[in-house]
C-alpha positions in Angstrom: -22.6 -0.2 -12.4 -21.0 1.6 -9.4 -17.3 0.9 -10.1 -15.2 -0.7 -7.4 -12.4 1.9 -8.0 -12.3 5.1 -10.0 -9.1 7.1 -10.7 -9.9 10.8 -10.5 -8.1 12.8 -13.3 -9.2 16.3 -14.0 -8.3 19.5 -15.9 -5.5 20.4 -13.4 -3.7 17.1 -14.1 -4.0 17.6 -17.8 -2.7 21.2 -17.6 0.2 19.9 -15.5 1.1 17.4 -18.1 0.9 20.0 -20.9 3.2 22.3 -18.8 5.8 19.6 -18.7 5.5 18.8 -22.4 5.9 22.4 -23.3 9.0 22.7 -21.0 11.0 20.0 -22.9 12.3 18.6 -19.6 10.6 15.2 -19.4 12.6 13.0 -17.1 14.0 13.4 -13.6 13.7 17.2 -13.7 12.3 20.0 -11.5 8.8 18.5 -11.3 10.3 15.3 -9.7 12.3 17.4 -7.2 9.3 19.5 -6.3 7.1 16.4 -5.9 9.7 14.8 -3.5 9.8 18.0 -1.4 6.0 18.3 -1.2 5.5 14.7 -0.4 8.1 15.1 2.5 5.6 17.3 4.3 3.3 14.3 4.7 5.9 12.0 6.2 7.5 14.1 8.9 10.0 15.9 6.7 11.8 12.7 5.8 13.9 12.3 2.6 11.8 11.3 -0.3 13.1 9.7 -3.5 10.7 9.2 -6.4 10.7 6.0 -8.4 9.0 4.7 -11.6 6.8 2.3 -9.6 5.9 1.1 -6.1 7.6 -2.2 -6.8 10.9 -0.3 -7.7 10.5 1.6 -4.4 10.2 -1.6 -2.4 13.1 -3.3 -4.3 15.6 -0.5 -4.1 14.6 0.3 -0.5 15.8 -3.2 0.6 19.1 -2.7 -1.3 19.7 0.7 0.1 18.9 -0.3 3.6 21.6 -3.0 3.5 19.5 -6.2 3.1 21.8 -8.8 1.6 21.4 -12.1 -0.3 20.4 -14.8 2.2 18.9 -12.4 4.7 15.4 -13.2 6.0 12.7 -10.6 5.8 9.3 -11.3 7.6 6.3 -10.3 5.5 2.6 -11.0 5.4 1.3 -13.6 2.9 -2.0 -11.6 2.7 -0.8 -8.9 0.4 -0.1 -8.2 -3.3 2.7 -10.3 -4.7 5.1 -7.3 -5.0 5.5 -7.3 -1.2 7.4 -10.6 -1.4 8.7 -10.2 -4.9 10.7 -7.2 -3.8 12.4 -9.2 -1.1 13.4 -11.9 -3.6 14.6 -9.3 -6.1 17.0 -8.0 -3.4 18.3 -11.6 -3.0 16.7 -12.0 0.4 14.3 -14.7 1.6 10.7 -13.8 2.5 9.4 -15.5 5.6 5.6 -15.4 5.6 3.7 -14.6 8.8 0.0 -14.7 9.7 -2.3 -11.7 10.1 -4.5 -10.1 12.7 -8.0 -11.1 11.5 -9.4 -7.7 12.7 -7.1 -5.4 10.8 -5.8 -7.8 8.1 -2.3 -6.6 8.9 0.8 -8.5 10.0 0.4 -10.1 13.4 3.3 -9.0 15.7 2.9 -12.0 18.0 3.3 -14.5 15.1 6.2 -12.4 13.7 8.1 -12.7 16.9 8.0 -16.5 16.8 9.6 -16.5 13.4 12.6 -14.4 14.2 16.0 -16.2 13.8 19.6 -15.2 13.5 19.1 -14.7 9.8 16.2 -12.2 10.3 17.3 -8.8 9.2 14.0 -7.0 8.7 10.3 -7.0 9.2 8.0 -5.5 6.5 4.5 -4.7 7.8 2.0 -3.7 5.1 -0.5 -1.0 5.8 -3.2 -3.1 4.0 -6.2 -1.3 2.6 -5.1 1.9 4.3 -5.2 0.7 7.9 -1.7 1.3 9.4 0.0 -1.8 10.9 0.8 -2.1 14.6 3.9 0.0 14.3 4.3 0.6 18.0 4.6 -3.2 18.6 6.9 -3.6 15.6 9.2 -0.8 16.9 9.4 -2.7 20.2 10.2 -6.0 18.4 12.8 -4.3 16.2 14.6 -2.8 19.2 14.5 -6.2 21.1 16.0 -8.3 18.3 18.0 -5.7 16.5 16.2 -5.9 13.2 15.1 -3.2 10.7 11.5 -2.1 10.0 10.6 -1.6 6.3 7.1 -0.2 5.7 5.1 -1.3 2.7 3.0 1.8 2.5 1.8 1.2 -1.0 -1.8 1.5 0.2 -1.2 3.6 3.3 -1.3 7.2 2.1 -2.2 9.4 5.2 -2.9 6.4 7.4 -1.7 7.2 10.9 -1.1 5.8 14.4 -1.1 8.0 17.4 -0.4 11.1 15.3 2.4 9.6 13.2 1.7 9.1 9.5 2.7 6.0 7.6 6.2 6.5 6.3 7.4 7.9 9.6 8.3 4.6 11.2 10.7 2.4 9.3 14.2 2.9 8.1 12.5 3.0 4.7 8.9 3.2 3.6 7.6 2.7 0.1 4.5 4.2 -1.4 2.8 3.5 -4.7 1.1 5.8 -7.1 -0.6 3.2 -9.3 -3.8 4.5 -10.9 -6.2 2.9 -8.3 -4.3 4.1 -5.3 -5.8 7.0 -3.1 -3.6 9.3 -5.2 -1.9 8.6 -8.5 0.9 9.9 -10.7 -0.3 7.7 -13.6 2.3 5.3 -12.3 5.2 5.6 -9.9 6.4 5.2 -6.3 8.2 7.0 -3.5 10.8 5.8 -1.0 10.9 7.6 2.3 13.8 7.4 4.8 15.1 9.3 7.8 18.7 8.4 6.8 20.7 10.8 4.6 23.0 7.9 3.7 20.2 5.6 2.6 18.6 8.5 0.7 21.8 9.1 -1.3 22.2 5.4 -2.1 18.6 5.4 -3.4 19.3 8.3 -5.6 22.4 6.5 -7.0 20.5 3.2 -7.4 17.6 4.8 -9.4 20.0 6.5 -11.8 22.5 3.9 -13.0 24.6 4.5 -9.9 25.5 8.0 -10.8 24.8 11.4 -9.1 27.0 13.3 -11.5 26.6 12.3 -15.2 29.0 9.6 -16.4 30.6 9.3 -12.9 29.0 6.0 -11.9 29.8 5.2 -8.3 27.9 1.9 -8.0 26.0 -0.5 -10.2 22.5 0.8 -10.4 19.2 0.7 -12.2 17.0 3.0 -14.3 14.0 3.5 -12.1 13.7 7.2 -12.6 10.3 9.0 -12.4 9.4 11.2 -15.3 8.5 14.8 -14.9 5.1 14.0 -16.5 4.3 11.6 -13.8 5.6 13.9 -11.1 3.5 16.8 -12.3 0.4 14.6 -12.1 1.4 13.5 -8.6 1.9 17.0 -7.4 -1.7 17.9 -8.3 -3.0 14.8 -6.8 -1.1 15.3 -3.6 -2.8 18.6 -3.1 -6.2 16.9 -3.4 -5.3 13.9 -1.2 -6.3 15.3 2.2 -9.8 16.2 0.9 -10.2 12.9 -0.9 -9.1 11.0 2.2 -11.7 12.9 4.3 -14.4 11.9 1.8 -13.3 8.3 1.9 -13.6 8.3 5.7 -17.0 10.0 5.5 -18.2 7.3 3.0 -16.8 4.6 5.3 -18.6 6.0 8.3 -21.9 5.9 6.4 -21.3 2.3 5.3 -20.2 1.3 8.9 -23.4 2.7 10.3 -25.8 1.1 7.8 -24.5 -2.2 6.5 -26.0 -5.3 8.0 -25.2 -9.0 7.8 -21.5 -8.5 7.1 -18.4 -7.7 9.1 -17.4 -4.1 8.5 -13.7 -2.9 8.7 -12.2 -2.7 12.2 -10.2 0.4 13.1 -7.6 0.1 15.9 -7.9 2.8 18.6 -5.4 5.6 18.0 -5.2 4.9 14.3 -6.6 6.7 11.3 -7.8 4.5 8.4 -7.4 6.1 5.0 -9.6 3.5 3.2 -7.7 2.6 0.1 -10.2 -0.3 0.2 -13.4 -0.8 2.2 -13.1 -4.5 2.9 -15.8 -6.4 4.6 -16.0 -10.1 5.5 -18.8 -12.5 4.6 -19.0 -14.8 7.7 -18.9 -18.5 7.3 -15.4 -19.4 6.1 -16.7 -20.2 2.6 -15.2 -18.8 -0.6 -18.3 -20.2 -2.4 -20.6 -18.1 -0.1 -18.4 -15.0 -0.6 -18.4 -15.5 -4.4 -22.1 -15.9 -4.5 -22.5 -12.7 -2.6 -20.2 -10.9 -5.1 -22.1 -12.3 -8.1 -25.4 -11.2 -6.6 -24.4 -7.6 -5.8 -22.6 -7.2 -9.1 -25.8 -8.3 -10.9 -27.6 -5.5 -9.0 -25.1 -2.8 -10.1 -22.5 -2.7 -7.2 -18.9 -3.3 -8.3 -16.6 -5.2 -5.9 -13.4 -7.1 -5.8 -11.3 -9.6 -3.8 -7.9 -8.3 -2.7 -6.3 -10.9 -2.5 -7.9 -14.3 -3.5 -4.7 -16.4 -3.1 -2.1 -15.9 -0.3 1.4 -15.1 -1.7 2.9 -18.2 -0.3 0.5 -20.4 -2.3 1.1 -18.5 -5.6 2.9 -20.6 -8.3 5.9 -18.3 -8.0 6.4 -19.4 -4.3 4.4 -22.6 -3.9 4.9 -23.1 -0.2 2.9 -25.1 2.3 2.5 -23.1 5.5 0.2 -23.0 8.5 -1.3 -19.5 8.3 -4.9 -20.1 9.5 -6.1 -16.5 9.8 -4.7 -15.7 6.3 -6.5 -18.8 4.9 -9.8 -17.8 6.4 -9.7 -14.2 5.4 -9.0 -15.0 1.7 -12.3 -17.0 1.7 -14.4 -14.2 3.4 -13.1 -10.8 2.2 -14.6 -8.6 -0.4 -14.0 -4.9 -1.1 -16.9 -2.5 -1.8 -16.7 0.9 -3.6 -15.3 3.6 -1.3 -13.8 6.1 -3.7 -14.5 9.8 -3.1 -16.5 10.3 -6.2 -19.4 8.2 -4.8 -22.7 10.1 -4.5 -25.0 9.8 -1.6 -27.5 8.0 -3.9 -24.7 5.5 -4.8 -23.9 5.0 -1.1 -27.5 4.3 -0.4 -27.7 1.8 -3.3 -24.6 0.0 -2.0 -26.2 -0.3 1.5 -29.6 -1.4 0.1 -28.0 -4.0 -2.3 -25.5 -5.4 0.3 -28.1 -5.7 3.0 -30.7 -7.4 0.7 -28.2 -9.9 -0.6 -26.6 -10.6 2.8 -30.0 -11.3 4.4 -30.5 -14.1 1.9 -27.1 -15.9 2.3 
């Protein structure tokens, strides 16, 4: 079976963990500080604050940016639940918008129709590694006086017109979950260009204290351990090469797959291919599921990210008119794209997908 995703952990990561264990400094120490500084080089030199998860990064990002209970935040429904959960955890209200069917990202035109006096922020998601239409969102934010918060959990090294994800919003939040393009074992990073927001984030993640036992605000314990940071530092050094390999793999699939809709890349943007997500035309979840069952039986792993829009999950249970979202959840399926794929495995993916697609 060619796995749909494959975390890449090697001897360097193991040695980094051993180094930390030998040091005796396990939590919020020099490895975390170094990881933050090194990550900053990939987001235009912005302040970086490490967290224990991507969800913590999203949650505390809202609080630090001044989002208050009752505020409205526009988000896509086609995303992982953490996108909207983090809004609710901050006391705000998620307003679900539709997506651009080509990029799978938040549709700026639909977003603009949803803005009210209560709207305080828009949170585009760089889904699957394709950066959202940040130039448009910057214009909308300036027009209506709202904040931009990037959900960059899947957007490592995605870019638009030379600017990387993380360089647009007042805050941006990354994830280092094991299946992301780089991992720390678990963890997240909040990025901001505001020194004030950065200091608030550091307080929030550490029980509201910068100096021990001098708590300034009510905070959380969302610290990253030095063990996780040490893994993250090694992975960060490998990330550019891995991203280039993902892009090379995607180019091969783009050129050879038939009978399916391959990922679209907006001109001026760089796709980092956290997922390589195709569409099975026809608007039928049954047809898509049959395709998945058939290619899995022939040894090609795959997955659906995400089979149910957030607004229809039991935790929200809303009835909304989001036609593009509803169509995509029936047609999308992600194929293997990870950098450890061999040429033989890529050829197998193409052969199997083309054979199965031709029979649908």
